[in-house]
N, C-alpha and C positions, 0 to 999 in steps of 0.2 A: 310425944316429944319428936320434933323434927330436927334434922341436922341439915344445914344449907352450906353451900360453898359457891364462890364465884372467883374466877381468875381472869385477868385482862388479856386481850389479844395485843399483838405488838406490830409496830412498823419498824423495819430495818432500814437504816439510812445507807450504810456501807459495811462491807466485810462479809456479806452473805456468800456462802460457798466455801469460805475458809474454815468453817466449823464442821464441814462434812469430811469424814475420814476417807482417805488416809492423810489429807493435807495437814490437819493439826499435829499428827504424830511426827510428820516429816519436817514441816516448816514452821509450825505454830500459826494459829489463826487468831483473829480478833473481829468483833462485830460491834458497831455502834447502833443501838436501838432504843426505843422507848415504847412503853405500854400506853394504850389508848382506851377511850371509854366505850369499848365494845367487849363483851364478856362471854365466857363459857360458864353456864350455871348448872348446879346439881342440887338435888334434894334427896335425902335418905330418911325413910320412915321405917323404924323397926317393926317386924311382924312376929307374932307368937306361934304361927303354924309351921315354921321351918321352911318356908318357901322364899325364893328370891325372884323378884319381878323387876325387870329393867324396861323402862319406856324411854324411847328417844323421839323427841318432837321433830328433830331435824330429818330423820329417816322415816318417820311415820311408822315405827316398828316397835313392837312389844314382845318380849320373850319372858318365859317363866320357867324356873327350875327348882328342884328340891335342893335345899342347902347341903344335904348329905352327898350330893352327886358332884363329881369333879367336872367343872365346866370345860367344854370342848370348843376350840377355835374353829368356827365354820363360816366366817365372814359376816355373821350376824352380831353386831355390837361387841366385837372382840376387844375393843379398848376397855370397856367395862368389865368384861370377863377376866382380862389379864389383871386388872386391879383387884378384883374380888379373889381370884386364885392366889394372889400373893399377899393380900392384906386381910381378906375375909377368911380364906381357908376353907377346905372341905369340912363339913360337919359343924360349921359355924352357925351363928344365929341368922334367922331370916330377916329380910327387909325389902322394901320397895325403893327403887332408884328412878328418879325422873331427871332427864338430861336435856339440855338445850344450849345451843350456841347461836349468837346473834348474827353470824354470817354463815353462808353455806360452806360445806366441806370443799376443799380445793380452792380456797379464796386467796391464798398467799399470805394470810395474816397469822398463820400458825394455829389454826382452829383445832385440829386434832390433838396437837401436843398440849394446847391449853386445856382442852377437855380432860386429857389424861392427868394433868396437874390438879384440876378440880376433883377428879375421882380419887386421887391419892389423898387429897385434903379431906374429903368426906369420910373415907374409911379410916384415916388417921384419927380424926375426931371421934368417930364411932367406937373405935377400939381404944381410944385415949392413949395413943402411942406418942412417944416423945421423939420427934424427928426435927432436925434443923432444916432450914431452907435449902441448904446444899444437899442434904439427904433426900428431901422431897423431890427436888429437881433431878437428881441423879437416878432415883428410883423410877420417876416418870419416863426419863430418857431410856433407861434399861428396858422397861416393859414395852414401850412402843417400838423402839428401834431394834433391840436385840431379841426379845422374846417373840414379838409379833413380826419382826422383819420388815417393818414399814420404813422405807427409805427416807433419809433426811439427815439434818445436822443436829447439833446440840443446843443452839441458841434459844429455841422457842421455849423449852422447858424452864430454863433459868430466867428468861425474861418474864414469863408468866408467874413464876414463883416469887421473884424478888420485886417486880414492878418498878416503875419510874424510868428515868434516863440512866442507861448503863453502858459502860464500855467493858465488854466481856472478852476475856482472853482464854484461848484454848491451847494448852501446851501439853502434847502427848495425852495422858489420861487425866490431866488436871484442868480444872476450870476455875477461873478467878473472876468474880463479879465486882467491878469497880463502879459504885454509884457515883453519878455526876451531880454536882451542886450547880444546876443551871439557874441563873437569875430569873426571878418571876417575870420581870419585864420581857426577858428573852422568850420565855415560854409563851406568854400572852401574844407576842408578836408572831411567833411560829404558828400558833393556832389560828391567828388572823390570816396568815399567808399560805398555809398548807391546804391543799385540796385532795381529798381521798376520792378515788373514782373507781367504781366497779365496771369492769369491761363488759359485763353481761354474760360472760362465759367462765366456768370453772375449769380446772384441769387436773390431771393425775400427774403429780410431781415426780413419781418414781422413775419414769423413763428419762426425764430431763436430768435427774441426778445421776442415773446410771451413765448417761452419755458424757456428762461432765467428768465423772470419776474415771471412766475409761480413757478419755482424752488426756486427763492429768497423768494417769499411770503410763500412758504411751509416750508422754513427753511432748504432746501437741503444743507448739509455740504460742498460738493464740490463747489457749486455755491457761497455760502457765502465766502468760503476761496478764491475762484477765484476773486471775486469782491473786497474784502478787500485787497488782495495782489496787485491787479491792482492799487488801490489807493496809497498804500505805494510805489510801484514801480514808479509811476508818480513823487513822491517827489525825489526818489533816482536818477532817470534818469535826472531830471531837474538839480540836483546838479552836476552830471557827465558832463552834457553839459556846464554848467557855468564854470566848472573847467577844461574843455577841456580834460577830461579823456575819450577819444573816444573808446578805446578798452573795458573799463569798460561799456561804453554805449552799445556797441555791445553785450557784455555778458548779460547785463540786458535786452536787447531786446529778447534774447533767453529765459530768465526767464519769461518775460512778456507773451511770447507765451505759455509756459508751463501752466501758471496760467489761461490764457484766455481760453484754452481748457476745463478747469474745470467748466466754467460758464454754458456750455451747450454742450451736445454731438453733436449737429447739427453744431457747429462752424467749425469743421474740417471735413475731409473726407479722404478716403484712397488715393485719388489722391493728395490732398493737403499735406497729411503726407509724401507721397513719394517724392513730389517736395522738401519739406523742408529737408527731410533726405538726398537727393542727393546734395542739396545746401550746407548743413553742411559737407558732405563727401568731397565736392570739395573745402572747405575752409572757408565758411561763418561762422562768429562768432555767428550770431544770425539773427532772422527775425520773421515775424508774418504776419498773414492775415490782410488785411485792413477792417475796418468796422465791421459789425456784423458777418462776416464769411460766410462759405459755398461756396465761389467762389470769383470772381473778382480779385483784385490785391493783391500781396504779396510784402513785403518790406524786403530786406536783407542787413545786414551790412557785408561788405567784406573787408579784407585786399586788398588794391588796386592791389598788384602784383598778386592776385588770382582772381580778379574780372572778367577778361575776360574768365578764365577757368570755373567759376561758370555760367556765362552767356551762354557759349557754351553748358554746360551740360543741362541747363534749356531749351535751344532751342531744343536739341536732344529729350527732353521729351515732346515737343509740346507746350511749354509755350513761352511767348513773353517778354523777358527782355528788359529794356530800361533805359537810363540815366534819371536823374531828376535834376532840379535846384530849389532853393527855391525862393519864391516870397515875397518881403517885404510889398507890398501893398495889401490891401483888396479890397472891392468893389470900383470901379471907374465908374463914369458916365461923359459923355461929350456930347456937342451939335455940330452938323455939319450943316453948311449952305451949302446945296448941290449946290447952284448956284455959290457961291463965294469961296467955299472950305475954309471957315474961321472956325477954331475950337475954341470952348469955353469950359472951364472946370469949372463946377459949376457956370456958368454964366459969367466967366471972360475971356476976350479975351487973347489968347496966341499969342505973336508976332512971 
């Protein structure tokens, strides 16, 4: 018997940074985001010899432990260890874990948080635990941000767990996920016009988030303006999406990028600025860096008739543009009877 899980990565349109403490507790934050057809995957296979084996395709790393031993955080696959320590528990059953994410760590699409959600989903299914989506997302956030001390906000865990287009609100310690009913024609047109582009370089987001947080705490005017504008733009972009005003949405994406750069000078770079300027010159209405910034993926809104020209120019500059499609589903887990190839979803047989 195998247990599998997949959780989708996300693109954030506006509001990023307002989900990073202490901003939500002081002013309340909100993020407009959607999940896309790139995933974090996990497979769990029970073992009878009391051993735990974790293999990460992304890091090319395999570790093995006795299930009776308490796992120690040492920088080697700590996300998996945190999930096992809290959901597997010392003295628990043995198993193999195989993990893979479709984009590299540090990409800006929330890959580490999404992988943590997939891990929680795998162990929840293995232990047959009853957890709501909110409980899964909160546990994934707690393990990554608090137990492991990995810097970042709250949005990624909720986006990956719930899936789809969401307007997510963060008020003190409360998170409210508001699913958006976007017209299918609007989604199709968005997919037609959006271009996802890997800059060719990943980044460590912790130092960027530390800089942003320190500037906010010290009352830096640019950072305050950037964060508060991100919050307002999330509301405006949500309204534009619901009303299918996509050219306005593209223009607002450009405005969101201008204000995002105010939050910290580490968010952009000369290379990112050059990519953005050339994309705009080639016809993009707007765009922004994904995640904390500093590298990873960028997202551009392009008139479809100009999209191929924009992609061509980005390739000439050494970047890697690609199409995207949106994913309606969040975290999914299922069971596979490897001998009979019978699939079960949440314990129910599929004919």
